[in-house]
Backbone as CSV, one residue per row, in Angstrom:
resi,resn,N_x,N_y,N_z,CA_x,CA_y,CA_z,C_x,C_y,C_z
1,MET,169.133,110.082,117.685,168.181,108.979,117.558,166.823,109.533,117.111
2,PRO,166.247,109.034,115.998,164.950,109.527,115.544,163.850,109.174,116.540
3,THR,162.906,110.087,116.714,161.840,109.903,117.696,160.488,109.892,117.012
4,ILE,159.631,108.964,117.413,158.259,108.903,116.922,157.372,109.536,117.976
5,ALA,156.775,110.687,117.662,155.919,111.402,118.602,154.454,111.069,118.328
6,SER,153.666,110.993,119.398,152.240,110.682,119.252,151.476,111.914,118.773
7,HIS,150.334,111.666,118.101,149.519,112.768,117.587,148.077,112.693,118.069
8,ASN,147.700,111.611,118.746,146.333,111.481,119.231,146.304,110.560,120.446
9,PHE,145.126,110.422,121.058,144.985,109.624,122.276,145.320,108.157,122.030
10,LEU,144.952,107.633,120.844,145.219,106.228,120.552,146.723,105.955,120.556
11,GLU,147.487,106.810,119.921,148.942,106.625,119.899,149.530,106.806,121.307
12,ASP,149.002,107.762,122.063,149.457,107.936,123.448,149.255,106.652,124.244
13,LEU,148.058,106.092,124.152,147.766,104.857,124.892,148.652,103.711,124.431
14,ALA,148.857,103.616,123.122,149.701,102.541,122.587,151.127,102.651,123.131
15,PHE,151.698,103.853,123.077,153.062,104.053,123.566,153.150,103.755,125.068
16,VAL,152.257,104.382,125.823,152.339,104.299,127.287,152.104,102.875,127.785
17,LEU,151.023,102.240,127.329,150.689,100.926,127.848,151.657,99.853,127.350
18,SER,152.168,99.992,126.126,153.133,99.015,125.621,154.435,99.061,126.421
19,ILE,154.975,100.267,126.611,156.210,100.400,127.383,155.972,99.993,128.828
20,ALA,154.827,100.399,129.406,154.515,100.040,130.790,154.412,98.532,130.953
21,ALA,153.837,97.850,129.944,153.710,96.386,130.016,155.078,95.717,130.034
22,VAL,155.969,96.160,129.144,157.315,95.561,129.078,158.075,95.794,130.375
23,ILE,158.065,97.042,130.857,158.803,97.375,132.076,158.204,96.675,133.292
24,SER,156.859,96.559,133.346,156.230,95.899,134.490,156.569,94.410,134.515
25,LEU,156.666,93.779,133.335,157.095,92.372,133.291,158.519,92.232,133.805
26,LEU,159.374,93.177,133.428,160.750,93.154,133.917,160.787,93.332,135.430
27,CYS,159.987,94.260,135.947,159.944,94.492,137.401,159.430,93.258,138.138
28,GLN,158.426,92.608,137.576,157.901,91.398,138.211,158.960,90.314,138.288
29,SER,159.736,90.170,137.201,160.779,89.149,137.198,161.886,89.481,138.191
30,LEU,162.118,90.767,138.438,163.129,91.202,139.411,162.535,91.405,140.798
31,ARG,161.248,91.120,140.960,160.531,91.259,142.239,160.602,92.686,142.773
32,GLN,160.360,93.622,141.871,160.317,95.032,142.237,158.865,95.533,142.152
33,PRO,158.514,96.565,142.929,157.140,97.084,142.873,156.775,97.571,141.475
34,LEU,155.522,97.352,141.087,155.073,97.780,139.772,155.149,99.297,139.615
35,VAL,154.964,100.010,140.724,155.018,101.475,140.651,156.360,101.935,140.096
36,VAL,157.434,101.272,140.512,158.764,101.627,140.015,158.826,101.456,138.501
37,GLY,158.269,100.355,138.015,158.251,100.108,136.574,157.469,101.164,135.818
38,TYR,156.320,101.559,136.376,155.516,102.579,135.708,156.243,103.928,135.666
39,LEU,156.947,104.265,136.747,157.701,105.524,136.765,158.820,105.500,135.718
40,VAL,159.498,104.362,135.616,160.553,104.224,134.608,159.960,104.306,133.208
41,ALA,158.816,103.658,132.998,158.148,103.726,131.693,157.798,105.165,131.346
42,GLY,157.351,105.929,132.351,157.033,107.330,132.121,158.254,108.132,131.704
43,MET,159.389,107.859,132.332,160.622,108.547,131.944,160.989,108.228,130.497
44,LEU,160.763,106.973,130.093,161.158,106.558,128.739,160.310,107.224,127.658
45,VAL,159.004,107.406,127.918,158.136,108.002,126.892,157.919,109.488,127.135
46,GLY,158.588,110.046,128.148,158.454,111.466,128.452,159.378,112.331,127.626
47,PRO,159.249,113.652,127.794,160.019,114.587,126.963,161.456,114.815,127.440
48,HIS,161.848,114.216,128.572,163.159,114.522,129.155,164.171,113.393,128.981
49,PHE,163.816,112.385,128.189,164.707,111.232,128.037,164.806,110.886,126.555
50,PRO,166.027,110.713,126.020,166.198,110.400,124.585,165.783,108.967,124.260
51,PHE,164.509,108.774,123.930,163.959,107.451,123.623,163.148,107.580,122.336
52,PRO,163.099,106.531,121.511,162.451,106.665,120.194,160.942,106.897,120.229
53,LEU,160.283,106.709,121.383,158.848,106.944,121.477,158.586,108.127,122.408
54,LEU,157.719,109.038,121.981,157.421,110.228,122.785,155.911,110.439,122.816
55,ALA,155.326,110.339,124.023,153.891,110.574,124.202,153.655,112.028,124.594
56,ASP,152.460,112.496,124.352,152.100,113.878,124.683,151.770,113.956,126.178
57,ILE,152.562,114.710,126.926,152.422,114.733,128.386,151.101,115.350,128.819
58,ASP,150.601,116.338,128.093,149.331,116.971,128.469,148.166,115.991,128.331
59,ARG,148.140,115.260,127.223,147.052,114.294,127.032,147.135,113.171,128.057
60,ILE,148.334,112.701,128.352,148.490,111.628,129.333,148.072,112.095,130.721
61,GLN,148.390,113.335,131.059,147.989,113.845,132.369,146.471,113.973,132.475
62,HIS,145.812,114.317,131.376,144.338,114.339,131.392,143.798,112.930,131.622
63,LEU,144.369,111.948,130.940,143.936,110.567,131.128,144.232,110.075,132.546
64,SER,145.334,110.561,133.116,145.734,110.100,134.442,144.738,110.487,135.519
65,GLU,143.933,111.533,135.274,142.907,111.924,136.242,141.938,110.764,136.486
66,PHE,141.656,109.976,135.442,140.778,108.815,135.622,141.415,107.823,136.595
67,GLY,142.734,107.658,136.477,143.429,106.741,137.384,143.348,107.204,138.821
68,VAL,143.548,108.500,139.056,143.454,109.047,140.410,142.066,108.796,140.986
69,ILE,141.035,109.106,140.197,139.657,108.966,140.677,139.332,107.506,140.978
70,LEU,139.718,106.600,140.090,139.409,105.185,140.293,140.182,104.597,141.473
71,LEU,141.466,104.960,141.612,142.261,104.466,142.732,141.687,104.929,144.068
72,MET,141.328,106.204,144.149,140.836,106.739,145.414,139.415,106.259,145.716
73,PHE,138.606,106.054,144.688,137.271,105.493,144.920,137.380,104.073,145.467
74,ALA,138.259,103.262,144.859,138.451,101.894,145.336,138.966,101.885,146.775
75,LEU,139.828,102.840,147.109,140.318,102.943,148.487,139.177,103.313,149.429
76,GLY,138.321,104.234,149.007,137.193,104.635,149.845,136.226,103.507,150.123
77,LEU,136.115,102.546,149.189,135.231,101.397,149.397,135.662,100.553,150.589
78,GLU,136.944,100.663,150.990,137.456,99.888,152.127,137.092,100.526,153.467
79,PHE,136.525,101.720,153.426,136.225,102.451,154.654,134.720,102.697,154.756
80,SER,134.346,103.273,155.873,132.991,103.750,156.091,133.099,104.975,156.979
81,VAL,131.999,105.705,157.107,132.024,106.901,157.950,132.373,106.533,159.384
82,ARG,131.784,105.441,159.886,132.066,105.013,161.268,133.527,104.644,161.451
83,LYS,134.106,103.974,160.467,135.508,103.581,160.561,136.416,104.806,160.551
84,LEU,136.094,105.778,159.714,136.896,107.005,159.669,136.829,107.747,160.995
85,VAL,135.636,107.790,161.600,135.487,108.448,162.901,136.311,107.720,163.954
86,ARG,136.325,106.383,163.892,137.099,105.611,164.861,138.600,105.834,164.696
87,LEU,139.055,106.001,163.452,140.483,106.187,163.188,140.944,107.627,163.416
88,ALA,140.012,108.563,163.445,140.362,109.991,163.458,141.307,110.381,164.595
89,PRO,141.064,109.972,165.869,141.969,110.421,166.941,143.414,109.957,166.757
90,SER,143.612,108.663,166.496,144.985,108.147,166.361,145.638,108.656,165.091
91,ALA,144.920,108.637,163.968,145.493,109.117,162.709,145.778,110.611,162.781
92,GLY,144.885,111.363,163.403,145.096,112.803,163.531,146.309,113.132,164.387
93,PHE,146.478,112.394,165.493,147.629,112.634,166.368,148.935,112.333,165.636
94,ILE,148.986,111.197,164.959,150.190,110.830,164.214,150.490,111.874,163.137
95,THR,149.454,112.344,162.464,149.640,113.333,161.394,150.229,114.630,161.938
96,VAL,149.685,115.106,163.059,150.186,116.351,163.645,151.659,116.219,164.014
97,VAL,152.024,115.079,164.630,153.413,114.872,165.064,154.345,114.783,163.863
98,GLN,154.005,113.942,162.904,154.949,113.704,161.806,154.991,114.864,160.819
99,VAL,153.859,115.543,160.573,153.890,116.707,159.688,154.722,117.813,160.321
100,GLY,154.528,118.042,161.620,155.333,119.052,162.309,156.810,118.715,162.297
101,LEU,157.142,117.433,162.565,158.544,117.003,162.596,159.196,117.124,161.226
102,LEU,158.515,116.620,160.183,159.113,116.639,158.844,159.213,118.060,158.292
103,MET,158.238,118.904,158.603,158.339,120.291,158.144,159.527,120.991,158.804
104,TRP,159.718,120.727,160.092,160.860,121.334,160.793,162.188,120.808,160.242
105,LEU,162.280,119.480,160.050,163.508,118.903,159.505,163.782,119.432,158.095
106,GLY,162.735,119.486,157.259,162.911,119.980,155.902,163.358,121.430,155.883
107,TYR,162.790,122.229,156.777,163.184,123.642,156.852,164.647,123.776,157.266
108,GLU,165.047,123.020,158.278,166.429,123.103,158.761,167.417,122.614,157.703
109,ILE,167.074,121.548,157.008,167.950,121.041,155.943,168.056,122.069,154.813
110,GLY,166.931,122.663,154.440,166.940,123.674,153.391,167.805,124.867,153.750
111,ARG,167.708,125.330,154.978,168.540,126.455,155.408,170.015,126.067,155.440
112,ALA,170.293,124.801,155.829,171.686,124.325,155.843,172.257,124.275,154.429
113,PHE,171.398,124.019,153.435,171.834,124.023,152.040,172.008,125.439,151.497
114,GLY,171.630,126.451,152.282,171.735,127.826,151.824,170.548,128.321,151.034
115,TRP,169.411,127.596,151.107,168.223,128.008,150.392,167.520,129.123,151.154
116,THR,166.627,129.853,150.474,165.877,130.925,151.114,164.871,130.332,152.112
117,GLU,164.302,131.194,152.963,163.325,130.719,153.937,162.100,130.110,153.249
118,LEU,161.653,130.739,152.155,160.498,130.202,151.433,160.821,128.838,150.829
119,GLU,161.984,128.720,150.225,162.385,127.427,149.644,162.499,126.366,150.731
120,ALA,163.011,126.735,151.897,163.129,125.782,153.002,161.749,125.361,153.508
121,LEU,160.814,126.311,153.593,159.447,125.987,154.013,158.768,125.046,153.020
122,LEU,158.949,125.327,151.739,158.365,124.463,150.708,158.971,123.062,150.763
123,THR,160.264,122.987,151.039,160.918,121.681,151.172,160.319,120.901,152.333
124,GLY,160.115,121.571,153.462,159.495,120.909,154.602,158.104,120.392,154.277
125,ALA,157.330,121.201,153.548,155.982,120.780,153.168,156.026,119.561,152.251
126,LEU,156.969,119.542,151.319,157.098,118.407,150.396,157.437,117.116,151.141
127,LEU,158.299,117.218,152.156,158.699,116.034,152.906,157.581,115.531,153.813
128,ALA,156.721,116.437,154.279,155.733,116.076,155.291,154.562,115.283,154.727
129,ILE,154.211,115.527,153.464,152.993,114.947,152.893,153.325,113.695,152.092
130,SER,152.601,112.621,152.361,152.777,111.368,151.617,151.770,111.293,150.472
131,SER,152.056,110.455,149.495,151.142,110.253,148.377,150.214,109.084,148.688
132,THR,148.936,109.393,148.882,147.957,108.340,149.165,147.874,107.355,148.002
133,LYS,148.025,107.863,146.761,147.932,106.982,145.593,149.064,105.963,145.566
134,ILE,150.291,106.431,145.882,151.441,105.521,145.917,151.252,104.471,147.009
135,ILE,150.794,104.925,148.188,150.593,103.996,149.305,149.539,102.952,148.952
136,ALA,148.439,103.397,148.344,147.373,102.462,147.980,147.878,101.404,147.009
137,LYS,148.675,101.829,146.025,149.203,100.879,145.045,150.199,99.932,145.684
138,ALA,151.079,100.460,146.538,152.090,99.620,147.175,151.452,98.595,148.114
139,PHE,150.447,99.026,148.879,149.799,98.112,149.823,148.985,97.048,149.102
140,SER,148.479,97.365,147.912,147.701,96.374,147.166,148.561,95.216,146.680
141,GLU,149.883,95.436,146.617,150.790,94.393,146.135,151.386,93.577,147.278
142,GLU,151.130,93.966,148.533,151.722,93.280,149.673,150.621,92.760,150.601
143,GLN,150.941,91.703,151.344,150.024,91.166,152.336,150.327,91.832,153.679
144,ILE,149.563,92.847,154.020,149.777,93.618,155.232,148.526,93.553,156.079
145,GLY,148.707,93.465,157.396,147.582,93.350,158.314,146.560,94.459,158.122
146,ARG,145.290,94.106,158.249,144.221,95.072,157.967,144.249,96.252,158.939
147,GLY,144.545,95.964,160.228,144.574,97.041,161.205,145.621,98.084,160.869
148,LEU,146.821,97.619,160.512,147.892,98.549,160.147,147.548,99.293,158.862
149,THR,146.983,98.561,157.904,146.610,99.191,156.626,145.631,100.332,156.840
150,GLU,144.619,100.089,157.655,143.614,101.119,157.911,144.234,102.334,158.587
151,LEU,145.128,102.097,159.554,145.751,103.221,160.253,146.639,104.033,159.311
152,VAL,147.420,103.338,158.467,148.297,104.034,157.523,147.482,104.873,156.549
153,PHE,146.396,104.310,156.025,145.553,105.074,155.119,144.878,106.239,155.845
154,GLY,144.520,106.013,157.110,143.947,107.101,157.888,144.916,108.263,158.038
155,VAL,146.194,107.940,158.280,147.217,108.977,158.388,147.415,109.672,157.040
156,ALA,147.488,108.889,155.968,147.694,109.470,154.634,146.552,110.410,154.260
157,LEU,145.330,110.026,154.598,144.186,110.884,154.288,144.195,112.145,155.151
158,SER,144.615,111.998,156.411,144.753,113.181,157.267,145.806,114.120,156.698
159,GLU,146.861,113.552,156.126,147.898,114.379,155.502,147.346,115.117,154.282
160,ASP,146.450,114.466,153.538,145.833,115.145,152.391,145.060,116.380,152.843
161,LEU,144.356,116.245,153.963,143.628,117.395,154.500,144.601,118.450,155.021
162,ALA,145.687,117.985,155.658,146.699,118.931,156.137,147.338,119.671,154.966
163,ALA,147.472,118.985,153.824,148.073,119.623,152.648,147.250,120.812,152.175
164,VAL,145.916,120.709,152.287,145.051,121.826,151.899,145.373,123.054,152.743
165,ILE,145.534,122.826,154.057,145.830,123.936,154.967,147.237,124.478,154.715
166,ILE,148.198,123.571,154.505,149.579,124.003,154.253,149.656,124.855,152.992
167,LEU,148.966,124.429,151.938,148.954,125.221,150.704,148.333,126.597,150.929
168,ALA,147.260,126.609,151.733,146.608,127.885,152.019,147.528,128.823,152.796
169,VAL,148.422,128.237,153.610,149.363,129.047,154.389,150.521,129.522,153.521
170,LEU,151.063,128.607,152.690,152.271,128.931,151.930,151.995,129.799,150.706
171,THR,150.795,129.714,150.144,150.504,130.498,148.937,150.635,132.002,149.166
172,PRO,150.010,132.564,150.208,150.206,134.012,150.416,151.628,134.376,150.814
173,ILE,152.321,133.465,151.514,153.719,133.734,151.860,154.558,133.827,150.589
174,ALA,154.299,132.892,149.642,155.047,132.888,148.385,154.775,134.141,147.564
175,SER,153.560,134.676,147.680,153.212,135.874,146.912,153.632,137.157,147.611
176,GLY,154.155,137.022,148.847,154.625,138.190,149.589,153.552,138.864,150.405
177,ALA,152.343,138.256,150.499,151.244,138.884,151.238,151.356,138.675,152.741
178,GLY,152.166,137.710,153.161,152.322,137.449,154.586,151.293,136.463,155.104
179,LEU,151.436,136.072,156.366,150.599,135.048,156.984,149.522,135.696,157.840
180,SER,148.285,135.210,157.731,147.172,135.768,158.484,146.443,134.649,159.224
181,ALA,146.292,134.814,160.532,145.567,133.826,161.338,144.110,133.737,160.891
182,LYS,143.536,134.864,160.501,142.158,134.874,160.026,142.012,134.044,158.759
183,MET,142.984,134.166,157.857,142.932,133.406,156.609,143.018,131.901,156.890
184,ILE,143.881,131.505,157.827,144.004,130.090,158.174,142.692,129.573,158.756
185,ALA,142.086,130.359,159.651,140.823,129.958,160.268,139.728,129.801,159.215
186,ILE,139.695,130.717,158.260,138.691,130.634,157.192,138.900,129.382,156.348
187,THR,140.168,129.080,156.031,140.471,127.889,155.232,140.035,126.619,155.944
188,VAL,140.365,126.518,157.232,139.979,125.338,158.011,138.456,125.233,158.099
189,GLY,137.791,126.378,158.321,136.334,126.374,158.404,135.678,125.947,157.103
190,GLU,136.194,126.440,155.985,135.642,126.070,154.678,135.831,124.586,154.403
191,LEU,137.007,124.059,154.769,137.266,122.639,154.562,136.318,121.791,155.411
192,ALA,136.142,122.165,156.683,135.241,121.420,157.565,133.807,121.473,157.054
193,PHE,133.373,122.658,156.617,132.015,122.797,156.089,131.820,121.936,154.845
194,PHE,132.809,121.932,153.958,132.711,121.136,152.735,132.582,119.653,153.062
195,LEU,133.425,119.157,153.983,133.396,117.734,154.337,132.067,117.350,154.963
196,VAL,131.581,118.170,155.899,130.308,117.870,156.563,129.157,117.909,155.562
197,ALA,129.139,118.939,154.709,128.052,119.077,153.735,128.060,117.933,152.725
198,LEU,129.244,117.584,152.229,129.324,116.531,151.215,128.967,115.175,151.800
199,VAL,129.532,114.864,152.972,129.245,113.564,153.585,127.790,113.503,154.048
200,GLY,127.311,114.583,154.683,125.925,114.592,155.154,124.930,114.472,154.012
201,GLY,125.125,115.286,152.958,124.233,115.195,151.809,124.377,113.873,151.079
202,GLY,125.616,113.385,150.994,125.850,112.112,150.310,125.190,110.944,150.997
203,LEU,125.180,110.950,152.350,124.541,109.852,153.089,123.040,109.791,152.825
204,LEU,122.443,110.929,152.481,121.018,110.957,152.188,120.701,110.479,150.772
205,ILE,121.677,110.633,149.855,121.401,110.375,148.439,122.081,109.104,147.921
206,VAL,123.393,108.976,148.174,124.173,107.922,147.523,123.703,106.518,147.871
207,PRO,123.605,106.132,149.166,123.169,104.755,149.452,121.806,104.425,148.854
208,ARG,120.870,105.367,148.874,119.545,105.116,148.303,119.635,104.892,146.797
209,THR,120.475,105.686,146.136,120.622,105.550,144.685,121.238,104.198,144.320
210,ILE,122.296,103.808,145.048,122.942,102.523,144.779,121.990,101.370,145.081
211,ARG,121.226,101.499,146.157,120.264,100.444,146.517,119.195,100.301,145.438
212,LEU,118.764,101.422,144.874,117.773,101.381,143.794,118.352,100.700,142.558
213,ALA,119.603,101.019,142.211,120.242,100.386,141.054,120.420,98.889,141.272
214,ALA,120.713,98.491,142.518,120.931,97.070,142.816,119.650,96.247,142.690
215,ARG,118.503,96.892,142.845,117.231,96.164,142.763,116.997,95.563,141.383
216,PHE,117.565,96.172,140.343,117.378,95.662,138.988,118.189,94.399,138.734
217,GLU,119.129,94.098,139.644,119.940,92.874,139.567,120.677,92.749,138.236
218,ARG,121.171,93.893,137.747,122.003,93.905,136.546,123.312,94.579,136.897
219,ASP,124.418,93.844,136.692,125.721,94.384,137.055,126.030,95.672,136.301
220,GLU,125.610,95.730,135.039,125.904,96.911,134.233,125.268,98.162,134.838
221,THR,124.020,98.048,135.261,123.318,99.191,135.861,123.996,99.632,137.143
222,LEU,124.393,98.667,137.954,125.037,98.976,139.228,126.378,99.668,139.014
223,VAL,127.167,99.163,138.074,128.496,99.729,137.826,128.384,101.131,137.238
224,VAL,127.499,101.299,136.231,127.355,102.613,135.601,126.861,103.645,136.614
225,THR,125.935,103.244,137.472,125.433,104.156,138.505,126.550,104.541,139.465
226,SER,127.335,103.557,139.897,128.428,103.830,140.834,129.476,104.742,140.207
227,VAL,129.842,104.452,138.965,130.841,105.274,138.273,130.326,106.701,138.113
228,GLY,129.061,106.837,137.737,128.486,108.170,137.596,128.519,108.946,138.903
229,ILE,128.250,108.263,140.013,128.244,108.922,141.323,129.631,109.398,141.699
230,PHE,130.659,108.525,141.567,131.962,108.976,142.065,132.617,110.000,141.138
231,PHE,132.291,109.967,139.851,132.797,111.044,138.988,132.097,112.365,139.304
232,ALA,130.803,112.303,139.622,130.065,113.519,139.955,130.597,114.137,141.246
233,ILE,130.851,113.312,142.259,131.350,113.838,143.526,132.779,114.356,143.369
234,ALA,133.593,113.683,142.544,134.940,114.188,142.261,134.860,115.556,141.585
235,MET,133.887,115.728,140.677,133.715,117.016,140.007,133.293,118.099,141.006
236,ILE,132.409,117.735,141.939,131.967,118.694,142.957,133.155,119.147,143.802
237,ALA,134.019,118.192,144.188,135.200,118.544,144.974,136.114,119.481,144.209
238,GLU,136.309,119.216,142.923,137.170,120.078,142.112,136.561,121.471,141.973
239,MET,135.256,121.549,141.771,134.597,122.842,141.642,134.680,123.639,142.947
240,ALA,134.748,122.941,144.087,134.855,123.607,145.379,136.286,124.025,145.684
241,GLY,137.225,123.670,144.805,138.616,124.071,145.006,139.478,123.020,145.657
242,TYR,138.952,121.787,145.775,139.723,120.705,146.377,140.083,119.682,145.295
243,SER,140.837,118.658,145.682,141.322,117.699,144.693,140.232,116.700,144.323
244,VAL,140.307,116.192,143.087,139.374,115.145,142.662,139.603,113.874,143.471
245,ALA,140.831,113.679,143.951,141.140,112.496,144.750,140.327,112.487,146.038
246,LEU,140.214,113.633,146.693,139.423,113.721,147.926,137.963,113.417,147.639
247,GLY,137.421,113.975,146.565,136.033,113.717,146.217,135.782,112.253,145.896
248,ALA,136.688,111.639,145.134,136.520,110.233,144.771,136.583,109.336,146.003
249,PHE,137.491,109.647,146.923,137.590,108.848,148.157,136.301,108.949,148.957
250,LEU,135.786,110.151,149.127,134.543,110.329,149.877,133.377,109.615,149.194
251,ALA,133.379,109.592,147.858,132.346,108.843,147.130,132.418,107.362,147.467
252,GLY,133.648,106.819,147.518,133.813,105.417,147.897,133.331,105.143,149.310
253,VAL,133.613,106.065,150.231,133.155,105.923,151.614,131.633,105.889,151.671
254,LEU,130.996,106.773,150.921,129.533,106.832,150.921,128.919,105.557,150.335
255,VAL,129.500,105.053,149.251,128.998,103.814,148.646,129.198,102.636,149.587
256,SER,130.306,102.645,150.348,130.604,101.534,151.255,129.602,101.424,152.390
257,GLU,128.815,102.471,152.636,127.819,102.427,153.703,126.777,101.339,153.459
258,LEU,126.656,100.888,152.199,125.730,99.800,151.901,126.207,98.475,152.469
259,GLY,127.528,98.350,152.650,128.084,97.117,153.195,128.292,96.019,152.176
260,GLN,127.909,96.227,150.897,128.066,95.214,149.852,128.782,95.853,148.669
261,THR,130.093,95.962,148.793,130.868,96.672,147.770,131.712,95.743,146.911
262,HIS,131.690,94.442,147.200,132.580,93.521,146.483,132.274,93.492,144.991
263,LYS,130.994,93.513,144.627,130.621,93.451,143.213,131.101,94.703,142.479
264,ILE,130.924,95.876,143.108,131.368,97.125,142.485,132.885,97.141,142.355
265,GLU,133.574,96.759,143.446,135.039,96.776,143.430,135.586,95.823,142.378
266,HIS,134.980,94.636,142.269,135.428,93.655,141.279,135.194,94.169,139.857
267,SER,134.100,94.879,139.641,133.757,95.347,138.295,134.679,96.462,137.816
268,ILE,135.082,97.359,138.734,135.915,98.489,138.308,137.406,98.178,138.389
269,ALA,137.771,96.997,138.917,139.191,96.667,139.112,140.012,96.758,137.818
270,PRO,139.534,96.218,136.670,140.337,96.342,135.445,140.567,97.794,135.026
271,LEU,139.522,98.626,135.121,139.677,100.047,134.787,140.636,100.727,135.760
272,ARG,140.505,100.389,137.050,141.385,100.984,138.056,142.836,100.650,137.765
273,ASP,143.113,99.404,137.424,144.497,98.993,137.174,145.064,99.663,135.925
274,MET,144.252,99.750,134.861,144.757,100.326,133.616,145.009,101.827,133.755
275,PHE,144.003,102.550,134.240,144.173,103.996,134.367,145.099,104.350,135.529
276,GLY,145.174,103.459,136.533,146.153,103.674,137.591,147.568,103.603,137.048
277,ALA,147.806,102.655,136.137,149.120,102.563,135.501,149.426,103.833,134.711
278,ILE,148.421,104.367,134.003,148.625,105.606,133.235,148.962,106.762,134.174
279,PHE,148.322,106.789,135.345,148.622,107.865,136.300,150.089,107.818,136.734
280,PHE,150.574,106.646,137.099,151.958,106.551,137.569,152.943,106.803,136.422
281,VAL,152.575,106.406,135.209,153.407,106.727,134.047,153.477,108.237,133.855
282,SER,152.345,108.930,134.058,152.333,110.387,133.888,153.244,111.072,134.903
283,VAL,153.339,110.502,136.108,154.276,111.042,137.105,155.708,110.853,136.621
284,GLY,155.988,109.670,136.086,157.331,109.407,135.567,157.714,110.311,134.421
285,MET,156.724,110.734,133.627,157.008,111.619,132.494,157.503,112.996,132.948
286,MET,157.189,113.365,134.184,157.621,114.669,134.682,159.023,114.644,135.286
287,LEU,159.570,113.446,135.485,160.904,113.327,136.074,161.969,113.701,135.038
288,GLU,162.884,114.550,135.440,163.973,114.970,134.569,165.279,114.348,135.060
289,PRO,165.821,113.371,134.330,167.064,112.715,134.764,168.209,113.695,135.015
290,GLN,168.307,114.736,134.208,169.411,115.680,134.368,169.316,116.433,135.693
291,VAL,168.099,116.759,136.097,167.916,117.439,137.388,168.328,116.516,138.531
292,ILE,167.974,115.238,138.411,168.369,114.259,139.442,169.887,114.159,139.521
293,ILE,170.539,114.136,138.370,172.006,114.052,138.342,172.634,115.308,138.939
294,ASP,172.087,116.470,138.597,172.651,117.734,139.075,172.505,117.902,140.580
295,HIS,171.451,117.322,141.163,171.166,117.543,142.592,171.164,116.225,143.369
296,TRP,172.016,115.277,142.968,171.977,113.950,143.579,172.283,113.991,145.076
297,LEU,173.183,114.841,145.498,173.532,114.891,146.922,172.365,115.437,147.744
298,ASP,171.737,116.504,147.256,170.572,117.060,147.955,169.474,116.004,148.085
299,LEU,169.254,115.265,146.999,168.195,114.254,147.000,168.495,113.129,147.981
300,ILE,169.741,112.702,148.046,170.119,111.635,148.984,169.846,112.076,150.421
301,VAL,170.229,113.311,150.742,170.003,113.825,152.095,168.509,113.890,152.404
302,LEU,167.713,114.406,151.470,166.274,114.539,151.698,165.593,113.173,151.798
303,ILE,166.028,112.212,150.989,165.487,110.863,151.068,165.792,110.258,152.438
304,ALA,167.012,110.465,152.936,167.396,109.959,154.263,166.524,110.597,155.348
305,VAL,166.254,111.901,155.210,165.399,112.582,156.182,163.985,111.996,156.183
306,VAL,163.458,111.717,154.980,162.120,111.123,154.883,162.088,109.732,155.536
307,LEU,163.083,108.915,155.212,163.102,107.546,155.754,163.191,107.555,157.279
308,VAL,164.074,108.379,157.805,164.245,108.425,159.259,163.043,109.109,159.917
309,GLY,162.639,110.255,159.362,161.544,111.018,159.968,160.223,110.282,159.940
310,LYS,159.877,109.635,158.832,158.614,108.916,158.738,158.587,107.719,159.693
311,ILE,159.709,107.018,159.774,159.745,105.858,160.681,159.592,106.319,162.137
């Protein structure tokens, strides 16, 4: 089958958004989550599926960063520093229990499959951490109680922080350097210092800046200022060695301290939806159908472990 490959960003967007639109309409008619449609669209325009349209995966992944930042910023607008502090004990306890349980189950399943200890540890880590972006998109499509929503997001965000520590632990193990308690302590300390410094400094600057922009009573000024702030904080997080998603979420939390976020959220919603779709399509582009077919039994077992363990 002849394939038309993209050569620039315009063609990438045309391929991705056109296929995503068709598949999302089909999913809506079948009452399936839009995320599923976007993942399927990604498989269709990705390099691992024989389809007449082929988008450039590197360019799409660069574009998908905008989706991550916008999704996590919008999620952060739903929280505040006080709310996060209130959720911390319950969300932290749940995270410790479920991350420990899923890592243990994943390790035991991996060893039962005959995998190496490192492969089993990595499997446990993969099962333990949830995708905050997927959860945010799924919850936006359903009517779920606010209390439960806040707790679930609190757990997901705690898992994101746990992922930083898990990566710091597994990276030297994978390289053969071994595990060091001092290294773990340093990683946790650096993460805590970064969060305190960013939130503390942000509380002094961000609300004042947004309040100043709001005084002009022009939506354009307010939106551009807000977008500039959360992209800047996402960049700071990336430069510090953390994910842009964490930085964007914290930016949303800082902006939410004003208590009037509806105008900002409404203004960025179209951009969030469009680039969010590109992000999920980019995930689908990385899926290899042949790998799924070759390891279908392993995947079924691991999916069952996730469903049972998470519940």
